[in-house]
C-alpha positions in Angstrom: 78.8 -163.9 40.5 77.3 -162.6 43.8 78.9 -159.2 43.3 77.3 -158.9 39.9 73.9 -159.9 41.2 74.2 -157.4 44.1 75.2 -154.6 41.7 72.3 -155.4 39.3 69.9 -155.4 42.3 71.2 -152.1 43.5 70.8 -150.6 40.0 67.3 -151.8 39.7 66.3 -150.5 43.1 67.9 -147.1 42.4 66.2 -146.9 39.0 62.8 -147.8 40.5 63.3 -145.2 43.3 64.2 -142.4 40.8 61.3 -143.4 38.5 58.9 -143.3 41.5 60.1 -139.9 42.5 59.8 -138.6 39.0 56.2 -139.7 38.7 55.0 -137.9 41.8 52.4 -135.1 41.3 53.8 -131.6 41.5 52.7 -129.7 44.6 49.6 -127.7 44.1 49.9 -124.0 44.1 47.3 -121.4 45.0 45.0 -121.0 42.0 44.6 -117.4 41.0 41.2 -115.7 41.4 39.0 -115.8 38.3 39.4 -112.0 37.9 43.2 -112.1 38.2 44.8 -109.8 35.6 41.9 -107.3 35.6 43.0 -103.7 35.2 41.2 -101.3 37.5 41.6 -97.6 36.7 41.3 -95.2 39.7 41.1 -91.5 39.6 42.5 -89.8 42.7 42.8 -86.1 43.5 46.5 -85.2 43.6 46.4 -84.5 47.3 45.0 -88.0 48.1 47.7 -90.0 46.3 50.1 -90.2 49.2 47.2 -91.0 51.6 45.6 -93.8 49.6 48.3 -95.3 47.3 49.6 -97.9 49.7 46.1 -99.2 50.6 45.1 -99.3 46.9 48.1 -101.3 45.9 47.8 -103.7 48.8 44.2 -104.5 47.9 44.9 -104.8 44.2 47.9 -107.0 44.8 46.0 -109.4 47.1 43.4 -109.9 44.3 46.1 -109.9 41.5 44.6 -106.9 39.8 46.6 -104.5 37.8 46.1 -101.0 39.0 46.2 -97.7 37.0 46.1 -94.6 39.2 45.5 -91.3 37.4 45.2 -87.8 38.6 44.5 -86.0 35.3 41.1 -84.4 34.7 40.3 -86.8 31.8 40.4 -89.7 34.2 37.3 -88.5 35.9 35.3 -89.7 32.9 37.3 -92.8 32.1 38.1 -94.4 35.5 36.4 -97.4 37.0 36.6 -95.8 40.4 36.5 -92.0 41.0 37.7 -90.9 44.4 36.4 -87.4 45.1 36.5 -84.9 48.0 33.0 -84.4 49.4 32.7 -82.0 52.4 36.3 -82.7 53.5 35.9 -86.5 53.2 37.1 -88.8 50.4 34.3 -90.8 48.8 34.4 -93.4 46.1 32.1 -93.5 43.1 32.0 -96.5 40.8 31.5 -95.6 37.1 28.2 -97.3 35.9 28.8 -99.8 33.1 32.5 -100.1 33.9 34.1 -103.4 32.9 35.8 -103.6 36.3 32.9 -102.2 38.4 32.8 -105.2 40.8 36.6 -104.8 41.4 36.3 -101.0 41.7 33.5 -101.4 44.3 35.7 -103.8 46.3 38.6 -101.4 46.2 36.4 -98.5 47.4 35.0 -100.6 50.2 38.4 -101.7 51.4 40.3 -98.4 51.0 37.7 -95.7 51.9 36.4 -97.1 55.2 
């Protein structure tokens, strides 16, 4: 009889342990920023792509933004951020009324220091 009682006690203890572990809260992950998933379109002159692409992708990835980099002439009118050559220096211009203007401004500040 004692063997049965011991077996039942072990089964109950094991069941309670497994149940207790299953009811724990999952670990909290880092919550994504409110603007995660935003697509930011950037126009770059073709000669600046190699120079700026790494920095652009690093900043966009850290904020979880999708990045669209274009070099075609139509992108000058459509991009959220236009990077242009001004007197030998690259400068950024945020398109007024752009849906991603705040993100484009952050990109310009971080990349074109």
